[in-house]
C-alpha positions in Angstrom: -34.4 3.4 -55.9 -32.0 6.2 -55.0 -32.2 7.5 -51.4 -32.6 11.2 -50.7 -30.9 11.9 -47.4 -30.2 14.7 -45.0 -27.1 14.5 -42.9 -26.5 16.7 -39.9 -22.9 16.9 -39.0 -22.2 17.9 -35.4 -19.2 15.7 -35.5 -21.9 13.3 -35.0 -24.0 12.6 -38.1 -27.7 12.3 -38.4 -28.5 10.5 -41.6 -32.2 10.5 -42.6 -33.4 7.9 -45.0 -36.7 7.9 -46.7 -38.7 7.9 -43.4 -36.2 6.5 -40.9 -33.2 8.4 -39.4 -30.0 7.0 -38.3 -27.8 9.0 -36.0 -24.1 8.3 -36.6 -21.7 9.4 -33.9 -18.1 10.1 -34.5 -16.6 7.2 -32.7 -13.4 6.5 -34.7 -11.6 7.3 -37.9 -12.3 5.4 -41.1 -15.9 5.1 -40.1 -19.1 6.3 -41.8 -17.5 8.9 -44.1 -14.8 10.1 -41.7 -11.0 9.7 -42.3 -8.1 10.9 -40.3 -4.5 11.5 -40.8 -1.6 13.2 -39.0 -1.7 17.0 -39.4 1.1 18.5 -41.6 1.0 21.7 -39.6 0.7 20.1 -36.2 2.1 16.6 -36.3 0.9 15.8 -32.8 -2.7 16.4 -33.9 -5.0 15.0 -36.6 -6.7 16.3 -39.7 -10.3 15.0 -40.0 -12.1 14.8 -43.3 -15.7 14.0 -44.0 -16.7 13.1 -47.5 -20.3 12.8 -48.7 -21.4 9.4 -50.0 -21.3 9.7 -53.7 -23.9 7.0 -54.1 -26.6 9.2 -52.5 -28.2 12.1 -54.4 -29.8 15.3 -53.1 -27.5 15.4 -50.1 -28.1 18.2 -47.6 -25.3 18.6 -45.1 -25.7 20.8 -42.0 -22.6 21.8 -40.1 -22.5 23.3 -36.6 -18.8 24.0 -36.2 -18.9 24.4 -32.4 -21.9 22.2 -31.7 -20.2 18.9 -31.1 -17.5 17.4 -28.8 -14.6 17.1 -31.2 -11.5 15.1 -30.3 -8.9 17.2 -28.4 -6.3 16.1 -30.9 -8.1 17.6 -33.9 -6.3 20.3 -35.9 -8.6 20.7 -38.9 -12.0 19.6 -40.3 -12.4 19.2 -44.0 -15.9 18.7 -45.6 -15.8 17.8 -49.3 -17.6 16.5 -52.3 -21.1 17.5 -51.1 -24.1 18.8 -53.1 -25.4 21.2 -50.5 -24.0 22.4 -47.2 -25.6 24.7 -44.5 -22.7 26.1 -42.4 -23.3 27.5 -38.9 -20.6 29.6 -37.2 -22.7 30.1 -34.0 -20.4 30.1 -31.0 -20.1 27.3 -28.5 -17.9 26.0 -25.7 -15.9 23.7 -28.1 -12.9 25.5 -29.6 -10.8 22.6 -30.8 -10.9 23.1 -34.6 -8.2 25.5 -35.8 -8.8 25.2 -39.6 -12.0 24.7 -41.5 -11.8 23.6 -45.1 -14.8 23.3 -47.5 -14.1 22.1 -51.0 -16.0 20.8 -54.0 -19.4 21.9 -52.7 -22.3 22.5 -55.0 -24.3 25.0 -53.0 -23.1 26.5 -49.7 -25.5 28.4 -47.4 -24.0 30.5 -44.6 -26.4 30.7 -41.8 -26.6 34.1 -39.9 -25.6 33.4 -36.3 -26.4 35.4 -33.2 -22.8 35.4 -32.1 -20.1 34.3 -34.5 -17.0 32.2 -33.7 -14.7 31.4 -36.6 -11.8 29.0 -36.6 -8.3 30.5 -37.0 -8.2 29.7 -40.7 -11.1 29.3 -43.2 -10.7 27.8 -46.7 -13.5 27.8 -49.3 -12.4 26.0 -52.5 -14.4 25.0 -55.6 -17.8 26.2 -54.3 -20.3 26.4 -57.2 -22.6 28.9 -55.6 -23.1 30.9 -52.4 -26.3 32.9 -53.0 -25.8 35.2 -50.0 -23.0 35.9 -47.5 -24.9 37.4 -44.5 -23.8 39.9 -42.0 -21.5 38.7 -39.2 -20.4 35.6 -41.2 -16.8 36.5 -40.3 -16.2 38.3 -37.1 -14.1 38.0 -34.0 -14.8 37.4 -30.3 -12.2 39.7 -28.8 -14.5 42.7 -28.8 -17.4 40.8 -27.2 -18.0 40.2 -23.5 -18.1 36.7 -22.2 -21.4 34.8 -22.8 -22.1 31.5 -21.0 -23.0 29.8 -24.3 -19.8 30.9 -26.0 -17.1 30.5 -23.4 -13.8 32.3 -23.9 -12.2 32.4 -27.3 -8.9 30.6 -27.3 -8.1 31.6 -30.8 -9.2 34.3 -33.3 -9.8 34.3 -37.1 -6.5 35.2 -38.8 -6.6 33.9 -42.4 -9.4 33.7 -45.0 -9.0 32.0 -48.4 -11.7 31.9 -51.2 -10.6 30.0 -54.3 -12.9 29.3 -57.3 -16.0 30.5 -55.5 -19.2 32.1 -57.0 -21.2 34.4 -54.7 -24.4 36.3 -55.5 -24.5 38.9 -52.8 -22.2 40.0 -49.9 -24.2 41.8 -47.2 -23.1 44.8 -45.2 -20.7 43.7 -42.3 -20.3 40.2 -43.7 -16.6 40.6 -42.8 -17.2 42.6 -39.7 -14.5 44.8 -38.1 -11.8 42.2 -38.4 -8.4 43.0 -36.9 -5.0 41.4 -36.8 -5.7 39.5 -40.0 -2.6 37.9 -41.5 -3.9 36.9 -44.9 -7.0 37.6 -47.0 -7.1 36.0 -50.4 -9.7 35.8 -53.2 -8.6 33.8 -56.3 -11.0 33.1 -59.2 -13.9 34.5 -57.2 -17.1 35.8 -58.9 -19.3 38.2 -56.9 -22.5 39.8 -58.3 -22.8 42.5 -55.7 -20.8 43.7 -52.7 -22.9 46.0 -50.5 -21.9 49.0 -48.5 -19.5 48.3 -45.7 -19.3 44.6 -46.5 -15.6 44.1 -45.8 -13.8 46.0 -43.0 -10.4 44.4 -42.4 -7.4 45.6 -40.5 -4.4 43.5 -41.0 -1.6 42.6 -38.7 1.9 43.9 -39.4 3.1 42.5 -42.8 -0.4 41.3 -43.5 -1.6 41.2 -47.1 -4.9 41.5 -48.9 -4.9 39.8 -52.3 -7.7 39.7 -55.0 -6.6 37.8 -58.2 -8.4 36.8 -61.4 -11.8 37.7 -59.9 -15.0 39.1 -61.4 -16.8 41.8 -59.3 -20.2 43.2 -60.4 -21.5 46.2 -58.4 -19.0 47.4 -55.7 -20.9 49.8 -53.5 -19.4 52.7 -51.4 -17.0 51.5 -48.7 -17.5 47.9 -49.8 -13.8 47.3 -49.2 -12.3 49.1 -46.1 -8.8 47.8 -45.9 -5.8 48.7 -43.7 -2.8 46.6 -44.8 0.9 46.7 -45.5 0.1 45.5 -49.0 -3.2 45.5 -50.9 -3.2 44.0 -54.4 -5.9 43.7 -57.0 -4.8 42.1 -60.3 -6.2 40.3 -63.3 -9.8 41.2 -62.1 -12.9 42.4 -63.9 -15.0 45.1 -62.2 -18.3 46.2 -63.7 -19.2 49.2 -61.6 -17.0 50.7 -58.9 -18.9 53.2 -56.8 -17.4 56.2 -54.8 -15.0 54.9 -52.2 -15.7 51.4 -53.2 -12.0 50.6 -52.7 -11.2 52.5 -49.5 -8.3 52.2 -47.1 -4.7 52.8 -46.0 -1.8 50.7 -47.3 2.0 50.9 -47.4 1.7 49.6 -51.0 -1.4 49.6 -53.2 -1.1 47.6 -56.4 -3.8 47.7 -59.1 -2.6 45.9 -62.3 -4.0 44.0 -65.3 -7.6 44.7 -64.4 -10.6 45.5 -66.6 -13.0 48.1 -65.2 -16.1 49.0 -67.1 -17.2 52.1 -65.0 -15.0 54.0 -62.6 -17.1 56.5 -60.7 -15.9 59.7 -59.1 -13.7 59.0 -56.1 -14.1 55.3 -56.5 -10.5 54.5 -55.4 -9.9 56.2 -52.1 -6.5 55.0 -50.9 -3.9 56.6 -48.7 -0.6 54.9 -49.5 3.1 55.5 -49.6 3.5 53.6 -52.9 0.7 53.3 -55.5 1.1 51.3 -58.7 -1.7 51.4 -61.3 -0.5 49.6 -64.4 -1.7 47.7 -67.5 -5.4 48.1 -66.8 -8.2 48.7 -69.3 -10.8 51.3 -68.2 -13.9 51.7 -70.3 -15.3 54.8 -68.6 -13.5 57.0 -66.1 -15.6 59.7 -64.5 -14.3 63.1 -63.3 -12.4 62.7 -60.0 -12.1 58.9 -60.3 -8.6 58.9 -58.9 -8.8 62.2 -57.0 -8.9 60.4 -53.6 -5.6 58.5 -54.2 -3.3 60.4 -51.8 0.1 60.0 -50.2 -0.2 58.6 -46.7 1.5 56.4 -44.1 0.2 53.2 -42.5 2.9 53.1 -39.8 4.9 55.8 -38.0 8.2 55.7 -39.8 9.9 57.9 -37.2 10.9 60.0 -40.2 9.9 63.6 -40.8 6.9 63.5 -43.2 8.7 65.9 -45.5 11.7 63.6 -45.9 9.7 60.6 -47.0 9.4 59.5 -50.6 5.9 58.8 -52.0 5.3 57.1 -55.3 2.4 57.3 -57.8 3.1 55.2 -60.8 0.4 55.2 -63.5 1.7 53.3 -66.6 0.7 51.2 -69.6 -3.1 51.7 -69.0 -5.7 52.0 -71.8 -8.7 54.3 -71.3 -11.6 54.3 -73.7 -13.3 57.4 -72.3 -12.2 59.8 -69.6 -13.9 63.0 -68.3 -12.1 66.2 -67.3 -10.0 65.6 -64.1 -10.7 61.9 -64.4 -7.1 60.7 -64.5 -5.6 62.9 -61.8 -4.8 61.6 -58.3 -4.7 64.0 -55.4 -2.1 66.0 -57.2 -2.1 69.0 -54.9 -1.1 66.8 -51.9 1.5 64.9 -54.0 3.1 68.2 -55.0 3.4 69.2 -51.3 5.5 66.2 -50.3 8.6 64.5 -51.7 7.0 62.4 -54.4 7.8 60.5 -57.6 5.0 60.8 -60.2 5.2 58.6 -63.2 2.6 58.8 -66.0 4.0 56.9 -69.0 3.1 54.7 -71.9 -0.7 55.1 -71.4 -3.1 55.0 -74.3 -6.3 57.1 -74.5 -8.9 55.9 -77.0 -11.1 59.0 -76.5 -12.1 61.3 -79.3 -10.0 64.5 -79.7 -13.0 66.5 -78.5 -13.1 64.5 -75.3 -9.5 65.3 -74.6 -9.4 69.0 -75.4 -9.3 69.9 -71.7 -5.7 68.5 -71.6 -4.5 71.4 -73.8 -6.5 74.2 -72.2 -4.5 77.3 -71.4 -7.2 79.3 -69.6 -6.9 80.0 -65.9 -9.4 77.7 -64.2 -8.9 79.2 -60.7 -7.1 78.4 -57.5 -4.7 75.5 -57.8 -4.9 75.3 -61.6 -1.1 75.7 -62.1 -0.5 72.4 -60.3 -3.1 70.7 -62.4 -1.7 72.3 -65.6 1.7 70.9 -64.7 0.2 67.4 -64.4 -1.5 67.8 -67.7 1.8 68.9 -69.3 3.4 65.8 -67.9 0.8 63.7 -69.7 1.3 65.6 -72.9 5.1 65.5 -72.8 6.3 63.3 -75.7 9.1 61.8 -73.6 6.4 60.1 -71.4 5.1 58.2 -74.5 1.5 58.6 -73.8 -0.6 58.2 -76.9 -4.1 58.9 -78.2 -6.4 57.6 -80.9 -8.5 60.4 -82.4 -9.9 62.0 -85.5 -8.0 64.8 -87.2 -8.8 68.0 -85.3 -7.2 71.2 -83.9 -7.0 70.2 -80.3 -3.4 69.3 -80.5 -0.6 70.5 -82.8 -0.1 67.1 -84.3 -3.0 65.4 -86.1 -3.3 61.8 -87.2 -5.5 59.9 -89.6 -8.6 58.4 -88.2 -8.0 55.4 -85.9 -4.3 55.9 -85.9 -2.3 56.4 -82.7 -0.4 59.6 -82.2 1.6 61.1 -79.4 -0.1 63.6 -77.2 1.5 66.9 -78.0 0.1 70.2 -76.5 -1.3 72.7 -78.9 0.1 76.2 -79.3 -2.8 78.6 -78.9 
């Protein structure tokens, strides 16, 4: 008969059998699921790994990171090959573990702590499912006063890595007011919903936020609030990006090779010196979707603002449908600073009727001349922007149905 067990890992283990429970203390390496080896990063310390017993089914592992007396020589703790893990980040006096690594976990449950203390680096890899990432899962002690049960923090969270992880819901303040972060990376991460204010991260100098080959469902307002030298989203699918869903300040913002189903008005709200939006597929772009992409500085460059060069590069994108003013950044601000605007090799799949506003000659009020100049840049044949449309009189050049043609302004 197979044994269903529950193991509580406090760096001691409590293994419960059918009716009996056996408490297993961490006494030495190579003992009751624990192995140790010299740390690659810190050779004078050890990396400790706990591996679930693959002969036992329905394993339920509970980890209190700071609730045990770990060896002073420990550098990292790895927990792997477990069916279910309950992870507690509640603070405690023990601060020895610098890196926590969870890999090859069936179901991971993050327990909401009263006061959170994270290791310096956290790695989640090959996690089949996290139903909910609660508030305060990732936070820092530096802004908190001393509490007797917590002690003083000897280190702070600096790096977060999620690789091949599936998440149902990320609550507001799950990544709470993080500062001096050096690296934030999601690779092959699936998230059904990211709530308002879920991730607020300020990076250290030269810090980087990276989202690669992910799939994001609903991204609510201010879901991402990022301040970083470099913020990159590439190869990612986004179902519904709400207003200011991507919000922040960056020296360089890169958005490439993504597929976005619905881009709501003002959904990308980024201040940056360099913006690259390239090789994306947008199914629906609402009016004002890029209007909050503006020139801005992350660091004081000691250079007069008017002498700086700002870049907005929008190239090789395909758009199935776009509303009036949908593809313009904060063009008025870009025109008031030294800027390089590139809008080339884009393809609009919209009907001719949907694009008629591009060739409008009527005066639409204050500031229209600037917007008209931007439209003419799109229509300029030298910029190689093209359109698929039915024959009509919107543009001077017509094309057979479903044939691509250059965008050439009409003569009215």
